[in-house]
C-alpha positions as CSV (number, residue, x, y, z in Angstrom):
1,M,36.3,41.4,85.1
2,N,32.6,41.1,86.0
3,E,31.7,38.1,88.2
4,H,28.2,37.8,86.6
5,N,27.6,35.9,83.4
6,Q,26.4,37.8,80.4
7,N,22.8,36.7,80.9
8,G,22.7,38.2,84.4
9,D,23.0,34.9,86.2
10,A,24.9,35.4,89.5
11,G,26.1,31.8,89.6
12,F,25.0,28.5,91.1
13,F,26.4,29.0,94.6
14,R,25.0,32.5,95.1
15,S,21.5,31.1,96.1
16,K,20.8,29.8,99.6
17,V,18.5,27.1,98.0
18,N,21.3,25.7,96.0
19,W,23.6,25.6,99.1
20,V,20.8,23.6,101.0
21,L,20.5,21.3,98.0
22,C,24.2,20.6,98.0
23,G,24.1,20.0,101.7
24,F,21.2,17.6,101.4
25,L,23.0,15.7,98.5
26,A,26.2,15.5,100.6
27,I,24.4,14.0,103.6
28,A,22.5,11.6,101.3
29,A,25.7,10.6,99.6
30,F,27.4,10.0,103.0
31,F,24.7,7.7,104.2
32,L,24.5,5.9,100.9
33,I,28.2,5.3,101.0
34,L,28.1,4.3,104.7
35,E,25.4,1.7,104.1
36,H,26.7,0.4,100.7
37,K,30.5,0.7,101.2
38,A,31.3,-2.6,99.5
39,H,29.3,-1.7,96.4
40,V,30.6,1.8,96.1
41,L,34.3,0.9,96.5
42,E,33.9,-1.8,93.8
43,Y,32.7,0.8,91.2
44,L,34.8,3.8,92.4
45,P,37.3,3.8,89.5
46,V,34.4,3.8,87.0
47,L,32.6,6.6,88.9
48,I,35.8,8.7,88.8
49,L,36.1,8.2,85.1
50,L,32.4,9.1,84.6
51,A,32.9,12.3,86.6
52,C,35.4,13.6,84.0
53,P,32.9,14.5,81.3
54,L,30.6,16.1,83.9
55,L,33.4,18.2,85.3
56,H,34.4,19.2,81.7
57,F,30.9,20.3,80.9
58,F,30.3,22.3,84.0
59,M,33.8,23.9,84.2
60,H,33.6,25.2,80.6
61,R,30.2,26.9,81.1
62,G,31.8,30.4,81.6
63,H,33.6,30.6,78.3
64,G,30.6,32.0,76.4
65,G,30.3,29.2,73.9
66,H,32.2,28.4,70.8
67,G,32.6,30.5,67.7
68,H,32.1,33.9,69.3
69,G,35.6,35.0,68.3
70,A,36.7,35.7,71.8
71,G,40.4,36.5,72.0
72,K,40.9,37.3,68.3
73,S,42.3,40.6,67.2
74,K,40.8,42.5,64.3
75,E,43.5,41.4,61.9
76,E,43.0,37.7,62.8
77,G,39.2,37.9,62.4
78,K,39.4,38.9,58.8
């Protein structure tokens, strides 16, 4: 299988700029949690539940969309 998407995109983590962005966001999140631990822990269950739709959206990006007939044989597509 080819690692690249059909549109030629090499993926989010192939760029150094995106790695730096992720590092910056991780450091910012660390200090935000360190300074506001009581507030973050209070809303942690809600934040985990809100993360589910985001993970679903980003994890299903590579399927090529819906309705393209992927995985159907010629007899099933008739």
